[in-house]
C-alpha positions as CSV (number, residue, x, y, z in Angstrom):
1,M,31.2,0.4,10.8
2,Y,31.5,-0.5,14.5
3,A,28.5,0.4,16.6
4,Y,28.7,1.0,20.3
5,D,27.3,-1.7,22.6
6,D,25.9,-0.8,26.1
7,F,29.3,-0.9,27.7
8,D,30.7,1.6,25.2
9,A,27.8,3.9,25.6
10,D,27.8,3.8,29.4
11,F,31.5,4.3,29.6
12,V,31.5,7.4,27.4
13,R,28.5,8.9,29.2
14,A,30.2,8.3,32.6
15,R,33.3,10.1,31.4
16,V,31.3,13.1,30.2
17,A,29.4,13.3,33.6
18,E,32.7,13.1,35.4
19,F,34.3,15.8,33.3
20,R,31.2,18.1,33.6
21,E,31.7,18.1,37.4
22,Q,35.4,18.9,36.9
23,V,34.6,21.8,34.5
24,N,32.1,23.2,37.0
25,R,34.8,23.1,39.7
26,R,37.2,24.9,37.5
27,I,34.7,27.6,36.7
28,D,33.8,28.2,40.3
29,G,37.5,28.3,41.3
30,S,37.6,25.1,43.3
31,L,40.3,23.9,40.8
32,T,43.2,26.0,39.7
33,E,44.3,25.8,36.0
34,D,47.3,23.7,37.1
35,E,45.0,21.2,38.9
36,F,42.6,21.2,36.0
37,K,45.2,20.7,33.3
38,P,45.6,16.9,33.6
39,L,41.9,16.4,33.9
40,R,41.1,18.4,30.7
41,L,43.9,16.7,28.8
42,K,42.4,13.3,29.6
43,N,39.3,14.5,27.7
44,G,41.0,16.1,24.7
45,L,40.8,19.7,25.8
46,Y,43.8,21.9,25.2
47,L,44.5,25.5,26.1
48,Q,45.8,27.1,22.9
49,L,47.1,30.5,22.0
50,H,43.7,32.3,22.0
51,A,41.2,29.8,23.4
52,Y,40.5,26.3,24.4
53,M,40.7,23.7,21.6
54,L,38.8,20.4,21.7
55,R,40.3,17.4,19.8
56,V,37.6,14.9,18.9
57,A,38.7,11.3,18.2
58,I,37.7,9.7,14.8
59,P,39.0,6.2,15.4
60,Y,41.0,5.0,12.3
61,G,39.5,7.9,10.4
62,T,36.1,6.3,9.8
63,L,32.8,8.1,10.3
64,N,29.2,8.0,8.9
65,S,26.9,10.7,7.7
66,R,25.1,11.1,11.0
67,Q,28.4,11.7,12.8
68,M,29.6,14.2,10.2
69,R,26.3,16.1,10.5
70,Q,26.7,16.2,14.3
71,L,30.2,17.7,13.8
72,A,28.6,20.4,11.6
73,M,26.1,21.1,14.3
74,I,28.7,21.4,16.9
75,A,30.8,23.7,14.7
76,E,27.8,26.1,14.3
77,R,26.4,26.0,17.8
78,W,29.5,26.1,19.9
79,D,32.4,27.1,17.6
80,K,32.9,29.5,14.7
81,G,31.2,27.4,12.0
82,Y,34.1,25.1,10.9
83,G,36.2,22.2,12.0
84,H,39.9,21.4,11.4
85,F,40.8,17.9,10.3
86,T,44.2,16.7,11.4
87,T,47.1,14.5,10.5
88,R,45.9,12.1,13.3
89,Q,42.6,11.6,11.4
90,N,40.8,13.6,14.2
91,V,38.9,16.8,14.1
92,Q,39.6,19.9,16.2
93,F,37.3,22.7,17.3
94,N,39.4,25.8,18.0
95,W,37.0,28.1,19.8
96,P,34.8,26.3,22.3
97,K,33.9,28.0,25.6
98,L,34.9,26.0,28.6
99,K,31.3,26.0,30.0
100,D,30.1,24.5,26.7
101,V,32.6,21.6,26.5
102,P,30.5,19.1,28.5
103,D,27.5,19.8,26.3
104,I,29.7,19.2,23.2
105,L,30.9,15.9,24.6
106,D,27.3,14.9,25.3
107,A,26.4,15.8,21.7
108,L,29.3,13.6,20.5
109,A,28.2,10.7,22.7
110,D,24.7,11.0,21.0
111,V,26.4,9.8,17.8
112,E,29.0,7.4,19.3
113,M,31.9,9.8,19.4
114,H,34.2,11.1,22.1
115,A,37.4,12.9,22.8
116,I,39.0,10.3,25.1
117,Q,42.8,9.8,24.8
118,T,43.3,12.4,22.2
119,S,45.8,13.9,24.5
120,G,48.1,12.8,27.4
121,N,50.8,10.3,27.9
122,C,48.7,7.4,26.8
123,I,47.9,5.4,23.7
124,R,46.4,8.0,21.3
125,N,43.8,7.5,18.6
126,V,44.8,4.5,16.4
127,T,45.1,5.6,12.8
128,A,44.8,3.5,9.6
129,D,45.0,3.6,5.9
130,H,42.2,6.0,4.7
131,F,41.5,3.7,1.8
132,A,40.9,0.7,4.2
133,G,38.3,-1.7,3.0
134,A,38.3,-0.2,-0.5
135,A,41.9,-0.3,-1.8
136,A,42.6,-2.5,-4.7
137,D,46.1,-3.4,-3.3
138,E,44.8,-4.4,0.1
139,I,45.7,-7.7,1.8
140,E,43.1,-7.3,4.5
141,D,41.0,-4.5,5.9
142,P,43.0,-3.2,8.9
143,R,40.1,-1.5,10.6
144,P,38.9,-4.6,12.6
145,T,42.5,-4.7,14.0
146,A,42.4,-0.9,14.7
147,E,39.0,-1.3,16.5
148,L,40.3,-4.1,18.6
149,L,43.3,-2.0,19.6
150,R,41.0,0.9,20.4
151,Q,39.0,-1.2,22.8
152,W,42.2,-2.8,24.3
153,S,43.9,0.6,24.8
154,T,41.0,2.7,26.1
155,D,41.5,3.4,29.8
156,H,44.0,0.5,30.0
157,P,45.1,0.7,33.6
158,E,48.8,0.1,33.0
159,F,49.2,2.4,30.0
160,Q,47.5,5.7,31.1
161,Y,50.7,7.3,32.4
162,L,53.4,6.3,29.9
163,P,56.7,8.2,29.8
164,R,55.3,10.1,26.8
165,K,52.4,10.0,24.3
166,F,52.2,6.9,22.2
167,K,50.9,6.5,18.6
168,I,50.0,3.4,16.6
169,A,49.2,3.2,12.9
170,I,48.2,0.3,10.8
171,T,47.9,-0.4,7.1
172,G,46.5,-3.5,5.3
173,S,48.3,-2.8,2.0
174,P,51.9,-3.1,0.8
175,N,51.7,0.5,-0.3
176,D,51.8,2.3,3.0
177,R,49.3,5.2,3.2
178,A,49.4,5.3,7.0
179,V,52.9,6.5,7.6
180,T,53.5,3.4,9.8
181,K,57.3,3.9,9.9
182,A,57.0,7.3,11.7
183,H,54.9,5.9,14.6
184,D,55.8,4.5,18.0
185,I,54.3,1.2,16.7
186,G,53.6,0.7,13.0
187,L,51.7,-2.4,11.9
188,R,51.8,-3.5,8.2
189,M,49.6,-6.4,7.1
190,V,51.7,-9.1,5.4
191,R,51.3,-12.8,4.6
192,N,53.7,-15.6,5.5
193,E,54.8,-18.4,3.2
194,A,51.6,-20.3,3.9
195,G,49.6,-17.3,2.8
196,E,48.3,-16.6,6.3
197,P,47.8,-12.9,7.2
198,G,49.7,-11.4,10.0
199,Y,51.7,-8.2,10.8
200,E,55.1,-6.8,10.3
201,V,55.8,-4.9,13.6
202,I,57.8,-1.7,13.4
203,V,58.8,0.1,16.6
204,G,60.5,3.4,17.4
205,G,59.5,5.7,14.6
206,G,58.6,9.3,15.2
207,L,59.2,12.9,14.1
208,G,59.6,15.9,16.3
209,R,62.9,17.3,17.4
210,T,64.6,13.8,16.9
211,P,63.1,12.3,13.7
212,M,63.6,8.6,13.3
213,I,62.3,5.8,11.0
214,G,61.0,2.8,13.0
215,K,62.8,-0.5,13.2
216,T,61.2,-3.8,12.3
217,V,61.2,-6.1,15.4
218,R,59.0,-8.8,13.9
219,D,58.8,-9.7,10.2
220,F,55.7,-11.7,10.8
221,L,53.5,-11.8,13.8
222,P,50.4,-14.1,13.8
223,K,47.2,-12.2,14.2
224,A,46.3,-14.1,17.4
225,D,49.5,-12.9,19.1
226,L,49.0,-9.2,18.4
227,L,47.6,-8.0,21.8
228,P,50.1,-9.8,24.0
229,Y,52.9,-8.7,21.7
230,L,51.9,-5.1,21.9
231,E,51.5,-5.4,25.7
232,A,55.1,-6.7,25.7
233,I,56.3,-3.6,23.8
234,L,54.4,-1.2,26.0
235,R,55.6,-2.9,29.2
236,V,59.2,-2.7,28.1
237,Y,58.7,1.0,27.2
238,N,56.8,1.8,30.4
239,L,59.6,0.3,32.6
240,A,62.7,1.3,30.6
241,G,61.6,4.6,28.9
242,R,63.1,7.8,30.1
243,R,61.1,10.0,32.4
244,D,63.8,12.5,33.4
245,N,63.6,14.5,30.1
246,K,60.4,14.7,28.1
247,Y,62.4,15.4,25.0
248,K,64.0,12.0,25.3
249,A,61.0,10.1,26.6
250,R,59.5,8.7,23.4
251,I,60.1,5.0,22.6
252,K,62.2,6.0,19.6
253,I,64.9,7.3,22.0
254,L,64.8,4.0,24.0
255,V,65.2,2.0,20.7
256,H,68.1,4.3,19.6
257,E,69.9,4.2,22.9
258,T,69.4,0.5,23.6
259,G,69.9,-0.8,20.1
260,T,67.4,-2.7,17.9
261,E,68.7,-6.1,18.7
262,E,68.6,-5.7,22.4
263,I,65.2,-4.1,22.3
264,R,63.9,-7.0,20.2
265,A,65.3,-9.4,22.8
266,M,63.6,-7.5,25.6
267,I,60.3,-7.5,23.8
268,E,60.5,-11.2,23.0
269,E,61.3,-12.0,26.6
270,A,58.4,-9.9,27.8
271,F,56.2,-11.4,25.1
272,A,56.9,-15.0,26.3
273,E,55.9,-14.0,29.8
274,Q,52.8,-12.1,28.7
275,K,51.6,-14.8,26.2
276,A,51.5,-17.4,29.0
277,L,49.3,-15.2,31.1
278,F,47.2,-13.5,28.3
279,Q,43.5,-14.2,28.0
280,A,42.4,-13.8,24.4
281,P,39.4,-11.5,23.7
282,P,36.1,-13.5,23.6
283,A,35.6,-15.0,20.2
284,D,32.1,-13.5,19.9
285,L,33.6,-10.0,20.5
286,V,36.2,-10.5,17.8
287,A,33.5,-11.9,15.4
288,R,31.2,-8.9,16.1
289,I,34.1,-6.4,15.4
290,E,34.9,-8.2,12.1
291,A,31.3,-8.3,11.1
292,A,31.0,-4.6,11.6
293,F,33.5,-4.0,8.8
294,A,32.0,-6.4,6.3
295,P,32.0,-4.9,2.7
296,P,28.9,-2.9,1.8
297,D,26.3,-4.4,-0.5
298,F,27.9,-3.2,-3.8
299,D,25.7,-2.3,-6.8
300,N,27.7,-3.6,-9.8
301,T,25.4,-2.2,-12.4
302,Q,27.6,-1.0,-15.2
303,S,27.2,2.4,-16.9
304,L,29.0,4.5,-19.5
305,A,28.3,7.7,-17.6
306,F,31.7,7.9,-16.0
307,D,33.6,7.4,-19.3
308,R,31.3,9.8,-21.2
309,A,31.7,12.5,-18.5
310,Q,35.5,12.3,-18.8
311,A,35.3,12.5,-22.6
312,D,33.0,15.5,-22.5
313,D,34.2,17.5,-19.6
314,P,37.9,18.4,-19.2
315,V,37.3,19.7,-15.6
316,F,35.8,16.4,-14.6
317,R,38.6,14.5,-16.4
318,S,41.2,16.5,-14.4
319,F,39.3,15.7,-11.2
320,V,39.4,12.0,-12.0
321,E,43.1,12.0,-12.8
322,T,44.0,13.3,-9.3
323,N,41.1,12.7,-7.0
324,V,39.8,9.2,-8.0
325,T,41.6,6.0,-7.1
326,E,40.9,2.5,-8.3
327,H,38.6,0.5,-6.0
328,R,38.9,-3.2,-5.3
329,N,35.5,-3.4,-7.1
330,P,35.9,-2.4,-10.7
331,A,32.5,-0.8,-10.8
332,Y,33.5,1.6,-8.0
333,G,36.0,4.4,-7.4
334,I,37.6,5.9,-4.2
335,V,36.9,9.7,-4.3
336,S,39.3,11.9,-2.4
337,V,37.8,15.3,-1.5
338,S,40.4,18.0,-1.2
339,L,40.2,20.3,1.8
340,K,43.0,22.4,0.2
341,P,41.3,24.9,-2.1
342,V,43.9,27.3,-3.5
343,G,44.3,30.1,-0.8
344,G,42.4,28.2,1.8
345,T,43.4,26.8,5.2
346,P,44.5,23.2,4.8
347,G,42.2,20.8,6.6
348,D,39.4,23.2,7.4
349,A,35.8,22.4,6.4
350,T,32.8,24.6,7.1
351,A,29.6,23.3,8.7
352,D,27.8,23.6,5.3
353,Q,30.6,21.6,3.6
354,M,30.4,18.9,6.3
355,R,26.7,18.5,5.6
356,V,27.3,18.2,1.8
357,L,29.9,15.5,2.5
358,A,27.4,13.7,4.8
359,D,24.7,13.9,2.1
360,L,27.0,12.6,-0.6
361,A,28.1,9.7,1.6
362,E,24.5,8.8,2.4
363,R,23.3,9.1,-1.1
364,Y,26.2,7.7,-3.1
365,G,28.8,6.3,-0.7
366,H,27.2,3.5,1.4
367,D,27.2,6.0,4.3
368,E,30.9,6.0,4.8
369,L,33.5,8.8,5.1
370,R,37.1,8.8,6.0
371,V,39.5,11.4,7.2
372,S,43.0,11.0,5.7
373,H,46.2,11.8,7.6
374,E,46.8,14.3,4.7
375,Q,43.9,16.4,6.0
376,N,41.4,15.5,3.3
377,I,38.1,13.6,3.3
378,I,37.5,10.3,1.5
379,L,34.3,8.8,0.0
380,P,35.7,5.3,-0.2
381,H,32.8,3.5,-2.0
382,V,31.3,5.5,-4.9
383,R,29.9,3.8,-8.0
384,K,31.7,5.1,-11.0
385,A,28.4,5.9,-12.7
386,D,27.7,8.3,-9.7
387,I,31.0,10.1,-9.6
388,P,30.0,12.7,-12.2
389,A,27.0,13.6,-9.9
390,V,29.2,13.6,-6.9
391,H,31.7,15.9,-8.6
392,A,28.9,18.3,-9.6
393,E,27.8,18.6,-5.9
394,L,31.3,19.0,-4.7
395,K,31.8,21.9,-7.2
396,K,28.8,23.7,-5.8
397,A,30.2,23.4,-2.2
398,G,33.7,24.5,-3.1
399,L,35.1,21.0,-2.6
400,A,36.1,19.9,-6.1
401,T,39.7,21.2,-6.1
402,A,41.5,18.7,-8.3
403,N,44.9,18.7,-6.6
404,I,45.3,15.5,-4.5
405,G,49.0,14.7,-4.4
406,L,50.0,17.9,-6.2
407,I,52.0,20.8,-4.9
408,S,48.9,22.7,-3.4
409,D,47.8,19.6,-1.5
410,I,49.9,20.8,1.5
411,I,49.9,19.4,5.0
412,A,50.2,22.2,7.5
413,C,49.8,22.4,11.2
414,P,47.9,25.4,12.7
415,G,51.1,27.2,13.5
416,M,51.2,30.5,15.3
417,D,47.7,31.4,14.2
418,Y,46.4,29.0,16.9
419,C,49.1,27.0,18.7
420,A,50.8,28.1,21.9
421,L,53.8,26.0,21.1
422,A,54.4,27.3,17.6
423,T,57.4,29.5,16.7
424,A,56.3,30.5,13.2
425,R,53.2,30.6,10.9
426,S,52.2,27.6,8.8
427,I,48.8,28.4,7.3
428,P,49.8,31.7,5.5
429,I,52.9,29.9,4.1
430,A,50.8,27.1,2.7
431,Q,48.3,29.6,1.2
432,E,51.1,31.6,-0.4
433,I,52.7,28.5,-1.9
434,A,49.4,27.2,-3.3
435,T,48.5,30.6,-4.7
436,H,51.9,31.1,-6.3
437,F,52.1,27.9,-8.2
438,D,48.4,28.1,-9.2
439,A,49.3,31.5,-10.8
440,L,52.2,29.9,-12.6
441,K,50.0,27.0,-13.9
442,L,52.8,24.5,-13.2
443,E,51.0,22.2,-10.8
444,R,50.2,19.4,-13.2
445,D,53.5,19.6,-15.0
446,I,55.3,19.2,-11.7
447,G,53.3,16.1,-10.9
448,P,53.3,14.3,-7.5
449,M,54.7,16.7,-4.9
450,K,54.3,16.4,-1.1
451,I,54.9,19.6,0.7
452,K,54.5,19.5,4.5
453,I,54.8,22.4,6.8
454,S,55.4,22.6,10.6
455,G,55.3,25.7,12.7
456,C,57.7,24.3,15.3
457,I,60.1,21.5,16.1
458,N,57.2,19.2,17.3
459,A,56.6,18.5,13.6
460,C,52.8,18.2,13.7
461,G,52.9,19.0,9.9
462,H,55.1,15.9,9.3
463,H,57.7,18.1,7.5
464,H,60.5,15.6,8.0
465,V,58.8,13.2,5.6
466,G,57.7,15.7,2.9
467,H,59.3,15.7,-0.5
468,I,59.8,19.3,0.4
469,G,59.6,19.9,4.2
470,I,59.3,23.3,5.7
471,L,60.0,24.0,9.4
472,G,59.2,27.4,10.8
473,L,61.4,28.6,13.7
474,D,62.0,31.8,15.7
475,K,65.4,33.3,15.0
476,A,66.1,36.3,17.2
477,G,62.4,37.3,17.1
478,V,62.0,36.8,13.3
479,E,60.3,33.9,11.6
480,N,62.9,31.7,9.8
481,Y,62.1,28.7,7.6
482,Q,64.3,25.6,7.2
483,I,63.9,23.4,4.1
484,T,64.4,19.7,4.0
485,L,64.3,17.6,0.8
486,G,63.8,14.0,-0.1
487,G,61.5,12.9,2.7
488,D,59.1,10.1,2.2
489,S,56.2,8.8,4.3
490,T,55.5,5.6,2.4
491,E,56.8,2.0,2.6
492,T,60.2,3.5,1.5
493,A,60.1,6.0,4.4
494,T,63.0,8.4,4.6
495,I,63.7,11.5,6.7
496,G,64.4,14.5,4.5
497,E,67.8,16.2,4.4
498,R,68.2,19.7,5.6
499,T,69.4,22.0,2.8
500,G,71.3,24.5,5.0
501,P,70.5,27.9,6.5
502,G,66.9,28.9,6.8
503,F,65.0,31.6,4.9
504,A,63.0,34.6,5.9
505,A,59.3,34.4,5.1
506,E,59.7,36.7,2.0
507,D,62.5,34.6,0.6
508,L,60.8,31.2,1.1
509,I,58.6,31.2,-2.1
510,P,61.6,32.0,-4.4
511,A,63.5,29.2,-2.8
512,I,60.7,26.7,-3.4
513,E,60.3,27.9,-6.9
514,A,64.1,27.4,-7.5
515,I,63.8,23.8,-6.2
516,V,60.9,23.2,-8.6
517,E,62.6,24.8,-11.6
518,T,65.7,22.7,-10.9
519,Y,63.7,19.5,-10.8
520,L,61.8,20.4,-14.1
521,D,65.2,21.2,-15.8
522,L,67.0,18.1,-14.6
523,R,64.3,15.3,-14.7
524,H,65.0,12.6,-17.3
525,T,61.4,12.4,-18.5
526,A,58.1,14.0,-17.7
527,D,57.2,10.8,-15.8
528,E,60.2,11.0,-13.4
529,T,58.7,12.3,-10.1
530,F,60.5,14.8,-7.9
531,L,61.3,12.2,-5.3
532,D,62.8,9.9,-7.9
533,A,64.8,12.7,-9.4
534,Y,66.1,13.8,-6.0
535,R,67.2,10.3,-5.2
536,R,69.0,10.1,-8.5
537,L,70.6,13.5,-8.4
538,G,71.2,14.0,-4.7
539,A,70.9,17.3,-2.8
540,R,73.7,19.3,-4.5
541,P,71.9,20.8,-7.5
542,F,68.9,21.9,-5.4
543,K,71.1,23.4,-2.7
544,D,73.1,25.3,-5.3
545,A,69.9,26.6,-6.9
546,I,68.2,27.9,-3.7
547,Y,71.3,29.5,-2.2
548,H,72.4,31.0,-5.5
549,E,68.9,32.5,-5.8
550,H,69.0,33.7,-2.2
551,R,72.4,35.4,-2.8
552,D,71.1,37.1,-5.9
553,N,68.1,38.4,-4.1
554,A,70.2,39.7,-1.2
555,R,72.5,41.5,-3.7
556,A,69.5,43.0,-5.5
557,A,68.1,44.2,-2.2
């Protein structure tokens, strides 16, 4: 992992001291809330529906046991004993008192963490594949690139007041686990004909009220050209992006209104100018960053414990089938820890659970943890022989739910339970869906199923790219839920298709069940996934099923 140098440490401490003074001025009335708002947003502090919310950056989703334990301490000391892990690979504390926030930021700085640029019209936390450095299909670990981008973008004088917030994601694998095509800039590691690693550069993706899949502007960009090329993109956007309407201010609108070819030409022209002026990062800095992400010292001692445990324990075997992924080292596995217990709040972990995860990472996982954009926690490097022991400890902590990628592994934004922008609830809907299908015992028969729920048009729950997407809206003072089908967040990214009129909360579960039953009835084989079946069948049989069900329910009422 990357460790702060003196510059990093001094920079973060200076920001905390500056913000402490600003908080004191807000508390004593020297600053109004309107005057304080841009200052707090620069430090990741939001004013939500019931309280302030602090969003803490976890760059590219990577943290160690010491950092996880500090998050647990913060949750207990200054919040309500839990943290919420987000689709931006960050963690949020929903109940801090304003007077305590500077102390929280100081506590974060003690373990090389911060909340800088987790809000505002700037380059946000750079996200990455949560299996980075461990995935068997990986071309190259993308985290050194993500760390370079973090250092380049933090407090960049030209890009602190962009037309709108700006998000970058990177993956080092052909199988995209970072949703790169739904970001302002998506980077996919590729190789050219000579076998050299570089990047496919995708621009103009995004969800929200105008969902769009990004457009490729470079099929192959040499690694050495990355920073000047990104500067070129940001300069084009900063100058040409709309500032008259915040709903049309994202780069996706600029790409759409200008056209891909013209945007590509504008970027290439700016890149030629920027490259001539650009000073490359010092070689020793790049080398230090790369060295920080060197593979751990793997223990390749073989053991039959993993295979025996699967043979003897059906519960463990079920966990392995869904929650363990092949590692690039055959002696290891990647363990995904679900933060989606049936009936629980997606993405929440208690302080005690955070400590268990920290202990497991320290004892069995080369002291590494990852936060996934799907709101789960990853132990990326666990020796297969140790996975039975890890599973046993996870069971004790309520963290062994074997549902990764299944219908109860739901992405959900906080919705109206917390968010001032929300127009409907998300968390109770996710809980009801998970509980309903658990009672039916259909989850494993259904197979891979990505349900994503947003409580408003801002789409923080990524509903547009869910196999089944659910968008909660306010309709004449009543919650109403629209359904989209066929969305995909991977390398074959697709925006889901809206089925038609929305559903009242009490009618939503029957509609989801009708969709699932239609899929189970019409799939060719048990191995045909819902997404494959939807792409083969189209929307019509699913629409017919849910609106026929809805009409029958209405007549019965």
